[in-house]
N, C-alpha and C positions, 0 to 999 in steps of 0.2 A: 504492500502499500503507500502512496503517494506521503513523505514526511512534508517537505519542504511548503508553504504557501503558495511557490512557483507552481510547482508541480501538481498540486491542488488544482489549481488556476487551469494549468496545461491540461488536466485528465477531465475538467470539466469543457474545456474548447473544443477536444477531440471529440466528445460526445454530441456535441451541438453539431459538428461539421458530419459525423459519420449519420445522424440523424437526416440531414439536408443530402448529403451524397445519397444515402439508400432510399430518400424520395424520390429523387431527380434519376439513378440509374432503371428504378421500380415503373417512373413515366415513360422513358425513353421506349423499354422492354414492351408495355403497353402497346406503343404505337407501333411498334416495329410488329408487334404479333396481329395487329390490325391489318398491317400491310399482308403481311403472310397468309391471313385468314383470306384477305382478298382475291390475293393470286390464286389459293388454293381453288375458290370456289369458281375461279375463272370470269370474274367478273372485272373487265379491264377498266373502265368507268369507275368505279370503286376503289379499283387498287390506284390508279393515280391519283386519286382524292386523298386517299390515305397517305402516300407515297409524300404528296404535299404536306401535308400535316407533319408527317413523323421527321421530315428531312429537316426543318429546325431547329426540331427537338433533339435531335442529335448532334447538330452544331452547337448549340449551347450548352450541351452537357460536355462538348467537347473544350470550347471556351468554359465553363466553370470547373474542367480539371476532372470532371466524372471519367471520362472518356479520353485515351487519347488522339490527336486529329485525326491521324491516318487510321487509327480504327472508325471512326465518323465515317472518315469519307470512302473509305471500303464499303463498310454498310451501306452507304446512299447509293454507291456507284453499284453493287450487288442486287440490290432491291431492284433497281431503277431498270437495272438490263432485265429482271424477272418481269418486272410489270412489261416491258416494251415487246418480252417475246410472246406474251398472252395472245392468242388467236392468230400466231403467224406459222 
């Protein structure tokens, strides 16, 4: 257990950041799942709409440090190519 005052404060800060990051990561996963469900159903219009909603969430997570920048870009790219291939 933390002994010093500064270590106790650091523990509180870490707990707060962890909760925020967990919420952001969960939100990103929800948006990505909606895109994947639309792709699985074969509905191109819904998939495109879901992708447009998911893209800023992924980029925001990258900006906030929840995801690495390249990871977010890779996910957007792969989802976009899957959406594009629907009905082709």
